TORPA-4810 file (N, C-alpha, C, O; in nm, 3 decimals):
<nodes>
NODE_1_-1.559_-2.400_-5.916_-1.620_-2.330_-5.805_-1.528_-2.330_-5.683_-1.520_-2.231_-5.610_M
NODE_2_-1.459_-2.440_-5.662_-1.370_-2.451_-5.547_-1.256_-2.350_-5.557_-1.213_-2.293_-5.457_R
NODE_3_-1.205_-2.328_-5.679_-1.096_-2.233_-5.699_-1.143_-2.091_-5.669_-1.067_-2.010_-5.616_H
NODE_4_-1.267_-2.062_-5.705_-1.322_-1.928_-5.678_-1.330_-1.905_-5.527_-1.294_-1.798_-5.479_V
NODE_5_-1.378_-2.004_-5.454_-1.388_-1.991_-5.309_-1.251_-1.976_-5.244_-1.235_-1.897_-5.151_L
NODE_6_-1.153_-2.049_-5.293_-1.018_-2.037_-5.239_-0.960_-1.899_-5.268_-0.893_-1.840_-5.183_L
NODE_7_-0.985_-1.848_-5.387_-0.936_-1.714_-5.421_-1.003_-1.608_-5.334_-0.937_-1.515_-5.289_A
NODE_8_-1.132_-1.622_-5.312_-1.203_-1.527_-5.227_-1.152_-1.533_-5.084_-1.137_-1.429_-5.019_M
NODE_9_-1.126_-1.652_-5.034_-1.075_-1.668_-4.898_-0.936_-1.607_-4.885_-0.902_-1.551_-4.781_A
NODE_10_-0.856_-1.618_-4.988_-0.721_-1.563_-4.985_-0.722_-1.411_-4.989_-0.635_-1.346_-4.930_A
NODE_11_-0.819_-1.353_-5.060_-0.826_-1.208_-5.073_-0.906_-1.140_-4.961_-0.897_-1.019_-4.945_L
NODE_12_-0.982_-1.215_-4.886_-1.068_-1.158_-4.781_-0.992_-1.072_-4.681_-1.041_-0.965_-4.646_A
NODE_13_-0.876_-1.114_-4.631_-0.805_-1.027_-4.535_-0.764_-0.893_-4.593_-0.753_-0.794_-4.520_P
NODE_14_-0.742_-0.887_-4.723_-0.703_-0.761_-4.785_-0.821_-0.663_-4.792_-0.801_-0.542_-4.788_L
NODE_15_-0.941_-0.715_-4.804_-1.060_-0.631_-4.818_-1.128_-0.604_-4.685_-1.215_-0.518_-4.677_A
NODE_16_-1.089_-0.674_-4.581_-1.154_-0.660_-4.451_-1.114_-0.529_-4.384_-1.009_-0.472_-4.413_A
NODE_17_-1.199_-0.483_-4.296_-1.169_-0.364_-4.216_-1.055_-0.395_-4.121_-1.022_-0.510_-4.095_C
NODE_18_-0.996_-0.288_-4.069_-0.891_-0.306_-3.970_-0.950_-0.372_-3.846_-1.067_-0.353_-3.813_R
NODE_19_-0.868_-0.451_-3.778_-0.914_-0.511_-3.654_-0.931_-0.401_-3.551_-0.846_-0.312_-3.540_L
NODE_20_-1.040_-0.404_-3.475_-1.063_-0.297_-3.378_-0.963_-0.304_-3.263_-0.935_-0.411_-3.210_P
NODE_21_-0.913_-0.190_-3.226_-0.826_-0.175_-3.109_-0.912_-0.109_-3.002_-0.932_0.012_-3.005_N
NODE_22_-0.964_-0.187_-2.910_-1.056_-0.135_-2.810_-0.992_-0.032_-2.719_-1.064_0.039_-2.648_L
NODE_23_-0.859_-0.022_-2.719_-0.790_0.077_-2.637_-0.766_0.207_-2.714_-0.703_0.298_-2.662_D
NODE_24_-0.815_0.215_-2.837_-0.795_0.334_-2.920_-0.897_0.441_-2.883_-1.009_0.409_-2.843_H
NODE_25_-0.859_0.567_-2.897_-0.946_0.678_-2.858_-1.079_0.681_-2.932_-1.178_0.728_-2.876_C
NODE_26_-1.085_0.631_-3.053_-1.212_0.632_-3.126_-1.316_0.542_-3.060_-1.435_0.556_-3.085_V
NODE_27_-1.270_0.451_-2.975_-1.362_0.362_-2.904_-1.385_0.404_-2.760_-1.466_0.342_-2.690_H
NODE_28_-1.317_0.508_-2.713_-1.324_0.548_-2.573_-1.443_0.639_-2.543_-1.502_0.629_-2.435_K
NODE_29_-1.479_0.725_-2.635_-1.583_0.825_-2.608_-1.637_0.877_-2.741_-1.567_0.874_-2.843_H
NODE_30_-1.759_0.925_-2.740_-1.818_0.982_-2.861_-1.735_1.102_-2.907_-1.707_1.116_-3.026_V
NODE_31_-1.695_1.187_-2.813_-1.609_1.302_-2.844_-1.464_1.262_-2.818_-1.407_1.295_-2.714_D
NODE_32_-1.407_1.192_-2.913_-1.275_1.132_-2.894_-1.163_1.236_-2.883_-1.065_1.211_-2.814_S
NODE_33_-1.176_1.352_-2.951_-1.075_1.457_-2.934_-1.074_1.504_-2.789_-0.967_1.521_-2.730_D
NODE_34_-1.190_1.524_-2.733_-1.199_1.569_-2.594_-1.144_1.462_-2.500_-1.081_1.496_-2.399_A
NODE_35_-1.166_1.336_-2.531_-1.111_1.228_-2.448_-0.959_1.236_-2.448_-0.897_1.224_-2.342_W
NODE_36_-0.899_1.257_-2.565_-0.753_1.269_-2.573_-0.704_1.390_-2.494_-0.605_1.382_-2.421_C
NODE_37_-0.774_1.503_-2.508_-0.732_1.625_-2.438_-0.732_1.604_-2.287_-0.645_1.657_-2.218_A
NODE_38_-0.826_1.527_-2.236_-0.835_1.502_-2.092_-0.738_1.395_-2.044_-0.696_1.399_-1.929_R
NODE_39_-0.703_1.300_-2.128_-0.631_1.182_-2.081_-0.488_1.164_-2.129_-0.414_1.086_-2.070_N
NODE_40_-0.446_1.234_-2.234_-0.310_1.218_-2.286_-0.247_1.357_-2.295_-0.290_1.441_-2.373_V
NODE_41_-0.145_1.379_-2.215_-0.081_1.510_-2.207_-0.030_1.558_-2.342_0.039_1.485_-2.413_A
NODE_42_-0.065_1.681_-2.377_-0.016_1.749_-2.498_-0.061_1.682_-2.628_-0.002_1.706_-2.733_D
NODE_43_-0.163_1.600_-2.623_-0.214_1.535_-2.744_-0.366_1.543_-2.741_-0.433_1.454_-2.687_K
NODE_44_-0.420_1.649_-2.800_-0.562_1.680_-2.787_-0.650_1.632_-2.902_-0.769_1.665_-2.906_A
NODE_45_-0.596_1.555_-2.993_-0.674_1.509_-3.108_-0.666_1.357_-3.121_-0.562_1.297_-3.093_Y
NODE_46_-0.774_1.297_-3.163_-0.780_1.152_-3.181_-0.768_1.121_-3.330_-0.852_1.160_-3.410_C
NODE_47_-0.662_1.051_-3.366_-0.639_1.014_-3.506_-0.667_0.866_-3.527_-0.603_0.781_-3.464_S
NODE_48_-0.761_0.833_-3.614_-0.785_0.692_-3.644_-0.671_0.629_-3.723_-0.671_0.508_-3.749_P
NODE_49_-0.573_0.710_-3.763_-0.461_0.661_-3.843_-0.336_0.633_-3.761_-0.233_0.595_-3.817_C
NODE_50_-0.343_0.653_-3.629_-0.227_0.635_-3.542_-0.262_0.535_-3.433_-0.374_0.537_-3.381_V
NODE_51_-0.168_0.448_-3.398_-0.193_0.350_-3.293_-0.133_0.391_-3.159_-0.192_0.363_-3.054_E
NODE_52_-0.018_0.457_-3.159_0.051_0.493_-3.036_-0.031_0.591_-2.953_-0.111_0.668_-3.007_E
NODE_53_-0.012_0.587_-2.821_-0.080_0.678_-2.727_-0.231_0.677_-2.744_-0.295_0.782_-2.743_D
NODE_54_-0.288_0.559_-2.760_-0.433_0.541_-2.776_-0.486_0.610_-2.903_-0.607_0.626_-2.917_H
NODE_55_-0.399_0.649_-2.993_-0.440_0.719_-3.115_-0.439_0.870_-3.099_-0.474_0.942_-3.193_G
NODE_56_-0.400_0.920_-2.981_-0.399_1.065_-2.957_-0.274_1.128_-3.017_-0.164_1.075_-3.006_C
NODE_57_-0.294_1.244_-3.080_-0.184_1.316_-3.144_-0.191_1.464_-3.107_-0.295_1.513_-3.064_V
NODE_58_-0.079_1.535_-3.122_-0.071_1.676_-3.082_-0.138_1.770_-3.181_-0.196_1.871_-3.140_A
NODE_59_-0.132_1.740_-3.308_-0.189_1.828_-3.411_-0.311_1.764_-3.474_-0.319_1.641_-3.485_A
NODE_60_-0.406_1.846_-3.515_-0.526_1.796_-3.581_-0.485_1.718_-3.706_-0.408_1.771_-3.788_R
NODE_61_-0.533_1.596_-3.723_-0.495_1.516_-3.840_-0.532_1.584_-3.972_-0.639_1.642_-3.986_P
NODE_62_-0.442_1.574_-4.067_-0.464_1.630_-4.201_-0.560_1.539_-4.277_-0.534_1.420_-4.288_D
NODE_63_-0.671_1.594_-4.329_-0.767_1.510_-4.400_-0.710_1.440_-4.523_-0.761_1.335_-4.563_P
NODE_64_-0.604_1.495_-4.583_-0.542_1.430_-4.698_-0.463_1.306_-4.654_-0.457_1.207_-4.728_D
NODE_65_-0.403_1.312_-4.536_-0.324_1.200_-4.486_-0.407_1.101_-4.406_-0.374_0.982_-4.399_E
NODE_66_-0.515_1.149_-4.345_-0.600_1.064_-4.262_-0.747_1.097_-4.289_-0.810_1.166_-4.210_C
NODE_67_-0.801_1.048_-4.400_-0.938_1.084_-4.439_-1.045_1.033_-4.342_-1.158_1.082_-4.347_P
NODE_68_-1.013_0.939_-4.256_-1.111_0.887_-4.160_-1.129_0.978_-4.039_-1.221_0.956_-3.960_D
NODE_69_-1.043_1.080_-4.022_-1.055_1.169_-3.907_-1.181_1.255_-3.918_-1.211_1.310_-4.024_Y
NODE_70_-1.253_1.265_-3.807_-1.370_1.353_-3.798_-1.361_1.427_-3.665_-1.349_1.363_-3.561_A
NODE_71_-1.368_1.560_-3.667_-1.363_1.635_-3.542_-1.483_1.600_-3.454_-1.584_1.548_-3.501_P
NODE_72_-1.470_1.630_-3.325_-1.581_1.606_-3.233_-1.707_1.676_-3.279_-1.701_1.778_-3.349_D
NODE_73_-1.818_1.623_-3.241_-1.948_1.679_-3.279_-1.980_1.809_-3.208_-2.073_1.880_-3.247_S
NODE_74_-1.903_1.843_-3.104_-1.929_1.965_-3.029_-1.893_2.090_-3.108_-1.945_2.198_-3.080_T
NODE_75_-1.805_2.076_-3.206_-1.767_2.188_-3.289_-1.661_2.277_-3.227_-1.613_2.370_-3.291_G
NODE_76_-1.624_2.250_-3.102_-1.522_2.331_-3.036_-1.384_2.276_-3.060_-1.368_2.164_-3.109_G
NODE_77_-1.285_2.355_-3.026_-1.146_2.313_-3.037_-1.114_2.224_-2.919_-1.134_2.265_-2.804_D
NODE_78_-1.065_2.105_-2.943_-1.040_2.009_-2.836_-0.935_2.058_-2.738_-0.933_2.014_-2.623_A
NODE_79_-0.848_2.147_-2.781_-0.741_2.192_-2.692_-0.783_2.308_-2.604_-0.709_2.344_-2.513_S
NODE_80_-0.898_2.368_-2.629_-0.938_2.481_-2.547_-0.999_2.430_-2.418_-1.064_2.325_-2.415_S
NODE_81_-0.977_2.505_-2.310_-1.029_2.463_-2.181_-1.100_2.579_-2.111_-1.120_2.576_-1.990_S
NODE_82_-1.138_2.681_-2.186_-1.205_2.796_-2.127_-1.346_2.762_-2.084_-1.406_2.667_-2.133_G
NODE_83_-1.399_2.842_-1.990_-1.534_2.816_-1.942_-1.633_2.892_-2.029_-1.598_2.989_-2.096_S
NODE_84_-1.756_2.847_-2.027_-1.859_2.914_-2.105_-1.958_2.986_-2.016_-2.064_3.028_-2.062_T
NODE_85_-1.924_3.000_-1.890_-2.013_3.067_-1.796_-2.022_3.215_-1.823_-1.932_3.273_-1.883_G
NODE_86_-2.132_3.278_-1.777_-2.150_3.421_-1.799_-2.117_3.496_-1.671_-2.122_3.440_-1.561_S
NODE_87_-2.085_3.622_-1.686_-2.055_3.705_-1.570_-2.173_3.795_-1.540_-2.245_3.837_-1.630_T
NODE_88_-2.191_3.825_-1.412_-2.290_3.924_-1.373_-2.420_3.871_-1.355_-2.512_3.945_-1.321_G
</nodes>
């Protein structure tokens, strides 16, 4: 039994989730792409697969390379800054 516990303890770090980086864009705002667009120049997308620049990247992450990426819930393009007001 002791050997089993030692083996489990040795393998636990491999199975554990990544340590949270509280400075990463995924932790900054619910709409993390929008947070990047407002706070990091020329990097309008939040990639959970990148650590540099708070996780903000210039191009939308490829789902094959970064399956954890999820676009903002707003459904809009994070790089657009047009207004939605009506005329007249």
